[in-house]
Rosetta silent file (secondary structure, phi, psi, omega in degrees, C-alpha in Angstrom):
SEQUENCE: MLVIVSAGIAPGLALLSYFYLKDQYDQEPIITVFKVFMFGAIMTFPIMFIQYVIGVEGIFQSKILSSFFSAALLEEFFKCFMLFLAVYQHADFDEPYDGIVYGASMSLGFATVENILYLIANGLEFAFGRALFPVSSHALFGVIMGYYFGKAKFHRQDRRRIWMFLSFFIPFLLHGLYDYILLAEEKWLYYLFPFMFFLWWFGLKKVKAAHLLTKKYNNEKAQPFHF
SCORE:     score description
SCORE:     0.000 S_00000001
   1 L     0.000  -41.093  179.996   -4.234  -15.695  -30.104 S_00000001
   2 H   -61.334  -38.562  179.390   -5.203  -13.529  -27.129 S_00000001
   3 H   -65.393  -42.049  179.434   -4.027  -10.433  -28.988 S_00000001
   4 H   -64.670  -44.634  179.439   -6.092  -11.350  -32.050 S_00000001
   5 H   -63.055  -42.423  178.790   -9.214  -12.033  -29.968 S_00000001
   6 H   -62.823  -42.754  178.572   -8.738   -8.745  -28.097 S_00000001
   7 H   -65.992  -31.935  178.804   -8.302   -6.845  -31.377 S_00000001
   8 H   -73.538  -33.398 -177.457  -11.410   -8.544  -32.740 S_00000001
   9 H   -82.589  -37.346 -169.612  -13.546   -7.685  -29.719 S_00000001
  10 H   -53.310  -49.962 -176.999  -12.341   -4.134  -29.036 S_00000001
  11 H   -64.684  -36.503  178.704  -14.026   -2.191  -31.881 S_00000001
  12 H   -64.543  -44.250  179.350  -17.392   -3.852  -31.301 S_00000001
  13 H   -67.576  -36.814  178.943  -17.344   -3.098  -27.579 S_00000001
  14 H   -64.170  -45.295  179.972  -16.177    0.471  -28.201 S_00000001
  15 H   -67.771  -40.425  177.933  -19.002    1.164  -30.641 S_00000001
  16 H   -63.152  -41.470  177.859  -21.585   -0.521  -28.427 S_00000001
  17 H   -61.538  -39.780  179.987  -20.399    1.557  -25.453 S_00000001
  18 H   -60.750  -50.575 -177.723  -20.719    4.710  -27.541 S_00000001
  19 H   -72.028  -30.774  176.924  -24.339    4.080  -28.522 S_00000001
  20 H   -65.342  -45.287 -176.727  -25.191    2.766  -25.038 S_00000001
  21 H   -74.427  -13.916  175.920  -23.852    5.903  -23.337 S_00000001
  22 L   -75.217  -10.202  178.030  -25.761    8.107  -25.781 S_00000001
  23 L   -67.010  114.803 -172.688  -28.975    7.020  -24.035 S_00000001
  24 L   -88.498   -8.349 -176.506  -30.044   10.227  -22.291 S_00000001
  25 L  -117.312 -117.644 -176.109  -32.783    8.775  -20.126 S_00000001
  26 L   -87.390  101.168 -177.600  -33.177    5.363  -18.512 S_00000001
  27 L   -66.704  148.014 -175.353  -30.170    3.317  -19.659 S_00000001
  28 L   -72.441  149.523  175.940  -30.760   -0.360  -20.391 S_00000001
  29 L   -59.935  132.838 -178.534  -29.645   -3.082  -17.959 S_00000001
  30 H   -56.149  -39.633 -176.696  -26.150   -4.233  -18.900 S_00000001
  31 H   -64.277  -37.710  179.011  -27.164   -7.889  -18.590 S_00000001
  32 H   -68.745  -42.561  177.757  -29.989   -7.472  -21.125 S_00000001
  33 H   -62.482  -40.978  179.725  -27.721   -5.677  -23.590 S_00000001
  34 H   -64.769  -40.568  178.134  -25.105   -8.412  -23.137 S_00000001
  35 H   -60.751  -43.365  179.026  -27.689  -11.148  -23.784 S_00000001
  36 H   -64.419  -41.074  176.140  -28.722   -9.469  -27.037 S_00000001
  37 H   -57.615  -43.000 -179.385  -25.048   -9.121  -27.982 S_00000001
  38 H   -69.280  -34.570  173.996  -24.587  -12.855  -27.385 S_00000001
  39 H   -58.172  -45.413  178.521  -27.658  -13.680  -29.501 S_00000001
  40 H   -63.835  -38.783  179.932  -26.001  -11.816  -32.351 S_00000001
  41 H   -65.078  -46.865 -178.899  -22.689  -13.584  -31.714 S_00000001
  42 H   -64.174  -35.565 -177.696  -24.213  -17.085  -31.698 S_00000001
  43 H   -64.202  -20.634 -178.475  -26.217  -16.292  -34.820 S_00000001
  44 H   -57.427  -39.295 -170.945  -22.968  -15.794  -36.754 S_00000001
  45 H   -69.936  -48.075  176.288  -22.304  -19.523  -37.072 S_00000001
  46 H   -64.641  -34.351  178.620  -25.520  -20.712  -38.794 S_00000001
  47 H   -65.369  -44.632  179.939  -25.422  -17.690  -41.104 S_00000001
  48 H   -66.109  -33.303  176.772  -21.823  -18.379  -42.107 S_00000001
  49 H   -65.213  -44.735  178.231  -22.663  -22.047  -42.665 S_00000001
  50 H   -62.318  -42.280  179.125  -25.538  -21.121  -44.994 S_00000001
  51 H   -64.358  -36.121  177.751  -23.286  -18.663  -46.825 S_00000001
  52 H   -64.304  -44.279  178.569  -20.632  -21.360  -47.185 S_00000001
  53 H   -62.726  -43.219  178.131  -23.169  -23.760  -48.723 S_00000001
  54 H   -59.915  -42.017  179.493  -24.399  -21.037  -51.088 S_00000001
  55 H   -66.603  -42.885 -179.525  -20.817  -20.352  -52.150 S_00000001
  56 H   -65.310  -41.051 -179.239  -19.939  -24.023  -52.678 S_00000001
  57 H   -78.416  -12.437  179.407  -23.103  -24.666  -54.673 S_00000001
  58 L    64.460   39.285 -175.727  -22.627  -21.512  -56.735 S_00000001
  59 L   -66.443  -42.364  179.699  -26.233  -20.459  -56.250 S_00000001
  60 L  -110.471  108.123 -175.696  -25.569  -16.766  -56.861 S_00000001
  61 L   -84.478  -36.894 -176.365  -23.182  -16.290  -59.764 S_00000001
  62 L   -83.458  154.985 -178.789  -23.322  -12.533  -60.215 S_00000001
  63 H   -67.039  -36.078 -178.654  -21.688  -10.097  -57.810 S_00000001
  64 H   -69.543  -39.175  177.801  -24.879   -8.099  -57.303 S_00000001
  65 H   -68.129  -40.166  177.869  -26.912  -11.198  -56.378 S_00000001
  66 H   -63.149  -42.329 -178.727  -24.170  -12.401  -54.076 S_00000001
  67 H   -64.067  -46.373 -172.652  -23.944   -8.986  -52.396 S_00000001
  68 H   -86.552  -29.105 -173.612  -27.657   -8.523  -51.823 S_00000001
  69 H  -106.779  -45.886  179.625  -28.854  -12.077  -51.227 S_00000001
  70 H   -69.936  -37.529 -177.671  -25.997  -14.213  -49.943 S_00000001
  71 H   -98.887  -69.487 -170.247  -24.721  -11.502  -47.598 S_00000001
  72 H   -63.024  -47.552 -176.461  -27.183   -8.674  -46.956 S_00000001
  73 H   -62.644  -49.994 -178.634  -30.476  -10.583  -47.079 S_00000001
  74 H   -60.524  -50.880 -173.650  -29.348  -13.440  -44.862 S_00000001
  75 H   -67.785  -47.074 -177.173  -27.592  -11.320  -42.277 S_00000001
  76 H   -72.659  -33.039  177.568  -30.124   -8.506  -41.951 S_00000001
  77 H   -64.956  -48.365 -178.208  -33.136  -10.834  -42.003 S_00000001
  78 H   -66.577  -37.164  177.405  -31.790  -13.009  -39.198 S_00000001
  79 H   -64.339  -44.046  179.941  -30.685  -10.001  -37.160 S_00000001
  80 H   -64.681  -43.665 -179.490  -34.097   -8.399  -37.565 S_00000001
  81 H   -63.703  -45.611 -179.925  -35.923  -11.635  -36.769 S_00000001
  82 H   -68.423  -35.374  177.197  -33.830  -12.331  -33.661 S_00000001
  83 H   -63.340  -40.968  177.644  -34.163   -8.736  -32.500 S_00000001
  84 H   -62.803  -46.578 -178.931  -37.930   -9.042  -32.726 S_00000001
  85 H   -65.706  -39.053 -170.989  -37.943  -12.322  -30.784 S_00000001
  86 H   -81.774  -37.400 -169.280  -35.468  -11.201  -28.151 S_00000001
  87 H  -130.132  -15.233 -171.038  -36.483   -7.657  -27.264 S_00000001
  88 L   -58.388  -40.657  179.717  -39.595   -6.318  -28.995 S_00000001
  89 L   -98.292    6.559 -176.778  -41.908   -7.418  -26.178 S_00000001
  90 L   -70.495  141.955 -177.761  -39.244   -7.205  -23.468 S_00000001
  91 L   -63.848  -28.293 -179.199  -40.095   -5.030  -20.462 S_00000001
  92 L   -75.878  -15.747  175.844  -36.741   -3.248  -20.673 S_00000001
  93 L   -84.472   81.436 -170.179  -37.552   -2.025  -24.188 S_00000001
  94 L  -122.428   10.814  175.823  -39.523    0.903  -22.808 S_00000001
  95 L  -147.776  154.493 -179.647  -38.355    3.924  -24.849 S_00000001
  96 L   -57.290  -39.521 -177.948  -37.816    4.633  -28.553 S_00000001
  97 L   -65.968  -23.706 -179.555  -34.030    5.056  -28.166 S_00000001
  98 H   -57.870  -30.946  178.144  -33.765    1.574  -26.626 S_00000001
  99 H   -59.181  -37.214  179.137  -34.274    0.135  -30.101 S_00000001
 100 H   -67.186  -42.312  178.792  -30.963    1.677  -31.166 S_00000001
 101 H   -60.705  -48.343 -177.422  -29.121    0.178  -28.188 S_00000001
 102 H   -72.445  -36.199  176.998  -30.524   -3.299  -28.836 S_00000001
 103 H   -63.944  -44.676  177.449  -30.164   -3.063  -32.615 S_00000001
 104 H   -64.709  -38.847 -179.521  -26.519   -2.047  -32.298 S_00000001
 105 H   -63.995  -46.986  178.770  -25.946   -4.775  -29.710 S_00000001
 106 H   -60.777  -47.283 -176.162  -27.415   -7.533  -31.889 S_00000001
 107 H   -67.288  -38.966 -179.025  -25.525   -6.360  -34.959 S_00000001
 108 H   -74.984  -26.334  171.819  -22.217   -5.907  -33.119 S_00000001
 109 H   -61.196  -45.689  176.664  -22.464   -9.368  -31.572 S_00000001
 110 H   -62.590  -49.652 -175.624  -22.555  -10.748  -35.102 S_00000001
 111 H   -63.286  -34.288 -177.831  -19.820   -8.387  -36.358 S_00000001
 112 H   -67.594  -46.053  177.929  -17.503   -9.176  -33.443 S_00000001
 113 H   -64.403  -43.626  177.898  -17.485  -12.936  -34.001 S_00000001
 114 H   -58.479  -40.914 -178.931  -17.121  -12.411  -37.746 S_00000001
 115 H   -66.274  -44.408  179.205  -14.217  -10.052  -37.065 S_00000001
 116 H   -60.428  -46.914 -179.009  -12.418  -12.475  -34.738 S_00000001
 117 H   -63.063  -38.310  179.262  -12.727  -15.324  -37.235 S_00000001
 118 H   -65.831  -43.893 -178.113  -11.445  -13.111  -40.052 S_00000001
 119 H   -68.424  -35.031  176.183   -8.409  -11.954  -38.047 S_00000001
 120 H   -62.960  -41.142 -176.898   -7.582  -15.526  -37.015 S_00000001
 121 H   -77.034  -31.799 -169.613   -7.664  -16.593  -40.673 S_00000001
 122 H  -118.348  -15.789  175.424   -5.918  -13.565  -42.201 S_00000001
 123 L   112.963  157.657 -175.181   -3.780  -11.901  -39.555 S_00000001
 124 H   -69.307  -20.350 -177.185   -3.672   -8.989  -37.140 S_00000001
 125 H   -64.905  -15.493  179.356   -2.577   -6.504  -39.812 S_00000001
 126 H   -91.948    0.776 -172.072   -6.203   -6.282  -40.998 S_00000001
 127 H   -60.944  -44.300 -177.059   -7.531   -5.244  -37.566 S_00000001
 128 H   -65.803  -46.645  178.974   -7.641   -1.488  -38.220 S_00000001
 129 H   -62.302  -38.071  178.277   -9.346   -1.798  -41.606 S_00000001
 130 H   -65.356  -39.822  178.971  -11.858   -4.273  -40.209 S_00000001
 131 H   -66.994  -38.664 -175.682  -12.709   -1.902  -37.352 S_00000001
 132 H   -71.565  -36.301 -174.171  -13.020    1.047  -39.711 S_00000001
 133 H  -109.920  -73.548 -173.196  -15.253   -0.610  -42.290 S_00000001
 134 H   -62.378  -44.768 -176.363  -17.046   -3.950  -41.583 S_00000001
 135 H   -67.731  -45.907 -179.370  -17.505   -3.569  -37.814 S_00000001
 136 H   -68.175  -33.600  177.631  -18.617    0.055  -37.916 S_00000001
 137 H   -66.926  -41.402  176.085  -20.924   -0.589  -40.882 S_00000001
 138 H   -60.875  -40.961  178.061  -22.607   -3.453  -39.019 S_00000001
 139 H   -58.292  -43.641 -177.644  -23.019   -1.166  -36.011 S_00000001
 140 H   -72.811  -34.211  172.889  -24.736    1.449  -38.159 S_00000001
 141 H   -60.089  -41.057  179.080  -26.969   -1.108  -39.869 S_00000001
 142 H   -67.062  -37.857  177.120  -28.032   -2.122  -36.354 S_00000001
 143 H   -61.430  -46.546 -179.099  -28.618    1.494  -35.312 S_00000001
 144 H   -65.341  -42.985  176.322  -30.859    2.089  -38.317 S_00000001
 145 H   -60.125  -44.877 -178.450  -32.712   -1.175  -37.724 S_00000001
 146 H   -67.109  -33.458  177.223  -33.182   -0.313  -34.058 S_00000001
 147 H   -59.327  -46.311 -179.193  -34.453    3.175  -34.847 S_00000001
 148 H   -73.050  -26.436  171.523  -37.344    1.777  -36.869 S_00000001
 149 H   -61.626  -44.736  177.814  -37.984   -0.834  -34.174 S_00000001
 150 H   -63.207  -38.638  176.497  -38.456    2.027  -31.732 S_00000001
 151 H   -63.246  -42.181 -178.225  -40.778    3.774  -34.159 S_00000001
 152 H   -62.632  -37.545 -174.696  -42.802    0.582  -34.580 S_00000001
 153 H   -85.415  -31.772 -168.790  -43.288    0.124  -30.851 S_00000001
 154 H  -121.651   -4.361 -173.510  -43.780    3.677  -29.609 S_00000001
 155 L  -138.806  125.889  177.335  -44.812    5.943  -32.481 S_00000001
 156 L    53.134   71.476 -176.658  -47.815    5.835  -34.810 S_00000001
 157 H   -60.881  -24.129  178.214  -49.079    2.350  -34.023 S_00000001
 158 H   -69.427  -13.801  179.439  -51.289    2.444  -37.121 S_00000001
 159 H  -111.997   21.165 -175.268  -48.067    2.386  -39.182 S_00000001
 160 H   -56.419  -43.490 -177.462  -46.372   -0.394  -37.205 S_00000001
 161 H   -64.647  -35.756  178.212  -46.076   -2.757  -40.180 S_00000001
 162 H   -65.481  -46.665  179.186  -44.431   -0.067  -42.288 S_00000001
 163 H   -62.229  -40.570  179.802  -41.861    0.709  -39.585 S_00000001
 164 H   -64.857  -39.978  177.213  -41.153   -2.996  -39.079 S_00000001
 165 H   -63.759  -43.673 -179.886  -40.658   -3.470  -42.806 S_00000001
 166 H   -65.778  -30.056  179.139  -38.293   -0.489  -42.955 S_00000001
 167 H   -63.646  -25.748  173.805  -36.323   -1.853  -39.990 S_00000001
 168 H   -93.268  -47.004 -167.168  -35.332   -4.736  -42.253 S_00000001
 169 H   -67.860  -42.690 -177.226  -35.402   -3.200  -45.717 S_00000001
 170 H   -67.275  -47.433  173.725  -33.226   -0.113  -45.213 S_00000001
 171 H   -59.925  -37.704  177.343  -30.351   -1.996  -43.489 S_00000001
 172 H   -60.094  -46.574 -178.777  -30.676   -4.709  -46.151 S_00000001
 173 H   -63.825  -46.128 -179.863  -30.403   -2.150  -48.948 S_00000001
 174 H   -66.024  -40.461  178.854  -27.438   -0.347  -47.364 S_00000001
 175 H   -64.066  -42.838  178.225  -25.692   -3.611  -46.545 S_00000001
 176 H   -61.428  -42.112  177.824  -26.155   -4.842  -50.106 S_00000001
 177 H   -64.205  -41.275  178.306  -24.683   -1.628  -51.514 S_00000001
 178 H   -59.008  -50.371 -178.514  -21.741   -1.883  -49.113 S_00000001
 179 H   -66.724  -35.556  179.750  -20.935   -5.449  -50.171 S_00000001
 180 H   -65.243  -38.529  176.317  -21.437   -4.653  -53.850 S_00000001
 181 H   -59.630  -43.909 -179.305  -18.878   -1.838  -53.634 S_00000001
 182 H   -66.537  -38.547 -174.818  -16.350   -4.268  -52.158 S_00000001
 183 H   -84.404  -36.666 -167.018  -17.023   -7.008  -54.716 S_00000001
 184 H   -98.954  -23.855 -173.553  -17.667   -5.122  -57.930 S_00000001
 185 L  -101.015  126.243  178.472  -15.454   -2.061  -57.863 S_00000001
 186 L   -65.986  -43.116  177.382  -11.723   -2.350  -58.575 S_00000001
 187 L   -98.194   60.942 -170.905  -11.047    1.012  -56.917 S_00000001
 188 H   -64.371  -27.728 -179.793  -13.441    0.250  -54.086 S_00000001
 189 H   -63.377  -33.266  179.771  -11.835    2.663  -51.607 S_00000001
 190 H   -64.782  -27.935 -179.998  -12.866    5.613  -53.776 S_00000001
 191 H   -95.419  -32.376 -173.733  -16.490    4.545  -53.390 S_00000001
 192 H   -72.518  -38.201  179.878  -16.365    3.105  -49.882 S_00000001
 193 H   -60.513  -50.720  176.779  -15.122    6.218  -48.097 S_00000001
 194 H   -64.165  -33.166  177.304  -18.015    8.454  -49.272 S_00000001
 195 H   -63.712  -42.616 -179.928  -20.431    5.593  -48.628 S_00000001
 196 H   -67.344  -37.215  174.833  -19.165    5.273  -45.038 S_00000001
 197 H   -60.336  -44.894  177.174  -19.430    9.034  -44.521 S_00000001
 198 H   -60.917  -43.614 -177.225  -23.025    8.840  -45.708 S_00000001
 199 H   -63.106  -42.264  177.181  -23.693    5.819  -43.468 S_00000001
 200 H   -66.164  -42.080  178.268  -22.349    7.594  -40.383 S_00000001
 201 H   -60.609  -46.338 -177.909  -24.315   10.730  -41.221 S_00000001
 202 H   -66.401  -43.408 -179.950  -27.506    8.730  -41.726 S_00000001
 203 H   -64.131  -45.265  179.978  -26.974    6.612  -38.611 S_00000001
 204 H   -68.900  -28.800  173.735  -26.236    9.583  -36.342 S_00000001
 205 H   -64.020  -38.689  177.599  -29.236   11.379  -37.801 S_00000001
 206 H   -69.366  -34.580  175.201  -31.361    8.419  -36.639 S_00000001
 207 H   -61.054  -46.206  178.756  -29.745    8.608  -33.203 S_00000001
 208 H   -62.955  -42.929  179.286  -30.757   12.262  -32.951 S_00000001
 209 H   -64.022  -38.178  178.627  -34.284   11.491  -34.183 S_00000001
 210 H   -66.254  -36.660  175.675  -34.585    8.663  -31.621 S_00000001
 211 H   -61.409  -43.181  179.761  -33.560   11.064  -28.855 S_00000001
 212 H   -64.822  -41.831  177.055  -36.305   13.460  -29.909 S_00000001
 213 H   -62.461  -40.105 -179.474  -38.878   10.648  -30.007 S_00000001
 214 H   -67.320  -41.246  177.559  -37.769    9.486  -26.565 S_00000001
 215 H   -61.448  -44.880  178.448  -37.981   13.001  -25.141 S_00000001
 216 H   -62.936  -42.928 -179.485  -41.477   13.405  -26.557 S_00000001
 217 H   -62.553  -43.921 -179.925  -42.502    9.982  -25.259 S_00000001
 218 H   -69.777  -35.628  176.445  -41.240   10.726  -21.737 S_00000001
 219 H   -64.830  -39.388  178.519  -42.873   14.150  -21.690 S_00000001
 220 H   -67.057  -37.324  177.794  -46.187   12.598  -22.662 S_00000001
 221 H   -66.308  -32.451 -176.349  -45.837    9.987  -19.911 S_00000001
 222 H   -79.986  -11.982 -179.516  -45.113   12.734  -17.374 S_00000001
 223 L   -64.128  131.447  178.640  -48.284   14.669  -18.211 S_00000001
 224 L   -66.965  145.884  179.599  -50.738   14.544  -15.267 S_00000001
 225 L   -86.369  127.303 -178.759  -53.992   12.703  -15.884 S_00000001
 226 L  -104.608  128.565  177.309  -57.055   14.958  -15.619 S_00000001
 227 L   -80.883    0.000    0.000  -60.413   13.495  -14.580 S_00000001
């Protein structure tokens, strides 16, 4: 059991460490990042319960509805909602890049618990595939969500509602496509590999853009005030 739990936790912590250490300025307090991670972890259980009820009741019969509504909508909405409640007004959320750290943390908390439960039910032999696909995709959904959170708080306040909407909608859309590939395509690996390459490219592009926003934000703060 210890080996399974360790294998379930390791990819999430590795990815979170990667995005945390990419912060080029004032890194977030570890305790705050851990709290957000735990919010995501705890959130796994009510979401999985709702998904179980949806599955038992057969609410979504088609694969596309199941992919986008039972999985993507529920998971990304709750992650976005909890991220807003937990960190949007938090004093430690003081730079655009911080949104990526907290978004990845929230998403990886969820993905880590989901991963542990899956490995307990299905076996350790799935650990590598789970790390490569579901855990890393959740991390990137969180990165993208966090990028738009940072935009909403620190850039173009007149467009805050648009950025907040995109922080939910784009991860929802990507998550739905990811799940649809797994459910609907017989040769899903042929589609999933290019999708994951795109997801990593898009996510790392947002990391770079967040760094530029943070640099600009810090430079503006450092400008002397002239009377």
